[in-house]
PLY file of the C-alpha trace (Angstrom):
ply
format ascii 1.0
element vertex 110
property float x
property float y
property float z
element edge 109
property int vertex1
property int vertex2
end_header
5.04 -1.81 8.68
7.20 -2.25 6.13
9.60 0.69 5.34
8.20 0.52 1.55
4.59 1.34 2.97
6.18 3.94 5.14
7.35 5.83 2.87
4.45 5.52 0.64
2.15 6.78 3.28
4.30 9.76 4.49
4.35 10.66 0.36
0.40 10.31 0.50
0.28 12.28 4.03
2.26 15.07 2.25
0.38 15.02 -0.84
-3.21 15.29 0.88
-2.22 17.70 3.43
-0.48 20.33 0.67
-2.26 23.51 -0.09
-4.71 23.23 -2.76
-2.92 24.81 -5.19
0.14 22.85 -4.70
-1.37 19.68 -5.63
-3.17 21.19 -8.71
0.72 22.02 -10.26
1.95 18.27 -9.08
-0.48 16.39 -10.95
2.28 13.66 -12.21
3.63 13.59 -8.66
-0.09 12.37 -7.65
-0.78 10.37 -10.45
2.16 8.10 -9.76
1.89 8.33 -6.34
-1.38 7.10 -6.76
-0.42 4.39 -8.79
2.38 3.26 -6.48
0.44 3.14 -3.83
-2.45 1.00 -5.71
0.50 -1.42 -6.59
1.66 -1.72 -3.18
-1.81 -2.44 -1.95
-2.14 -5.22 -4.87
1.13 -7.09 -3.36
0.11 -6.68 0.37
-2.71 -8.80 -0.93
-1.43 -11.08 -2.54
1.75 -11.72 0.36
-1.50 -12.35 2.49
-2.86 -14.73 0.33
0.33 -16.22 -0.14
0.70 -16.83 4.18
-3.08 -17.50 4.20
-2.42 -20.55 1.59
1.00 -21.21 3.19
-0.91 -21.99 6.90
-3.74 -23.68 4.91
-0.49 -26.09 3.81
0.99 -26.36 7.22
-1.93 -27.34 8.74
-2.59 -30.56 7.01
1.19 -31.19 7.12
2.40 -34.13 9.28
5.41 -33.23 11.72
6.92 -31.71 14.88
3.79 -29.97 16.58
5.47 -27.73 18.53
7.72 -26.37 15.38
4.16 -25.98 13.15
2.92 -24.36 15.76
5.55 -21.74 15.99
5.26 -21.43 12.21
1.90 -20.79 11.90
2.32 -17.92 14.69
4.56 -16.45 12.92
2.21 -16.93 9.64
-0.57 -15.66 11.32
1.40 -12.47 12.41
2.58 -11.84 8.74
-1.05 -12.30 7.22
-2.54 -9.82 9.88
0.31 -7.43 9.24
0.00 -7.35 5.57
-3.97 -6.69 6.10
-3.69 -4.31 7.99
-1.14 -2.49 6.18
-3.48 -2.68 3.07
-6.42 -1.26 4.75
-4.55 1.45 6.17
-2.69 2.22 2.46
-6.42 1.94 0.79
-8.07 4.55 3.25
-5.12 7.00 2.47
-5.12 6.16 -1.16
-9.11 7.13 -1.02
-7.72 10.54 0.08
-5.24 10.76 -2.35
-7.97 9.78 -5.24
-10.01 12.96 -4.30
-6.81 15.14 -4.25
-6.11 13.91 -7.53
-9.27 14.23 -8.72
-9.77 17.38 -7.73
-6.24 18.81 -9.46
-7.49 17.04 -12.66
-10.53 19.06 -12.69
-9.20 21.98 -11.73
-6.48 21.75 -14.70
-9.32 20.63 -17.17
-11.16 24.17 -15.80
-8.01 26.40 -15.96
0 1
1 2
2 3
3 4
4 5
5 6
6 7
7 8
8 9
9 10
10 11
11 12
12 13
13 14
14 15
15 16
16 17
17 18
18 19
19 20
20 21
21 22
22 23
23 24
24 25
25 26
26 27
27 28
28 29
29 30
30 31
31 32
32 33
33 34
34 35
35 36
36 37
37 38
38 39
39 40
40 41
41 42
42 43
43 44
44 45
45 46
46 47
47 48
48 49
49 50
50 51
51 52
52 53
53 54
54 55
55 56
56 57
57 58
58 59
59 60
60 61
61 62
62 63
63 64
64 65
65 66
66 67
67 68
68 69
69 70
70 71
71 72
72 73
73 74
74 75
75 76
76 77
77 78
78 79
79 80
80 81
81 82
82 83
83 84
84 85
85 86
86 87
87 88
88 89
89 90
90 91
91 92
92 93
93 94
94 95
95 96
96 97
97 98
98 99
99 100
100 101
101 102
102 103
103 104
104 105
105 106
106 107
107 108
108 109
């Protein structure tokens, strides 16, 4: 997992585990983290697609089979890591979305 994703997940964890009253008072932070999280998830999806496209290109290229095999293995690991990070992040974002919506509702009711 990249440092950027890890830091973002830590921030989401802190926000989702904070007392409800604290979340209500920090709606801008919730919204900013949600936005940053969605942007990161889209970035991970784009990375996975770029890597998969490269895998397709590489599979059709002529050349040293051993070198191609090594690059394909590396690319496959990158694609899997990006997808794993994206799925994990999306799960955390779903929880943060619930907390953000509750904070908005509480703010509107006040």
